[in-house]
C-alpha positions, 0 to 999 in steps of 0.5 A: 936570640938574634931574631932578624926581621921576625921582630921590630922593636920601637918601630912598626913592622912592614907587612908585604905578605898577606899573612899578618897573623904570622907576625903575631905567631912569630913572637909566640915562637920566639918566646917558646924558645925560652930565650931571655934576650932578643936582638931584633932585626930593627931596634934595641935589644929587648927581653921576654917582657918586651917581646910579649908587649910587641906581640900584644900590640901587634895582636891589638892592631890586627884585631882592629884591622880585622874588625874594620874589614868585617864591617866593610870599612874601606881599607884607606879609612881603616888604615887612617883609624888604625894610625890614629889609634896605634901610631904612638911613639913607634917609628914608621907609623905609615907602615900601619897601612901595610898591616891593615892591607895584609889583614884585609887580604888575609880576611879575603877583603880586596884592598892593596894586594901588591907591594906597589899598592902598599907603598902608595898606601903608606905614602898617602897615610904619611901625608894625611 
């Protein structure tokens, strides 16, 4: 299955919209097709276990961001904490700022709602 940007393998996804939960549900939808081989929009070809691994990692990152939002943690602080925990060996860890921002927006917590704010947040996270 050719997934386009619904799947990033080996790189952190960039999230411009406020519905990060849809990134996780996109992985579920891909798995529900019954396909065995997946050609991501970015990264190497993967298989069902790889898609499940990506989905679980996205879900963990989203849950962490949601917990920080619920606790009232400022977005920039939450993004740094998420970066330190989840950057790992995936490319483009600065994109974790966009994930945190999308989760905050989805939770109704003000942060970086527009693309320019998210780009600035990524730049700050990359230089931290």
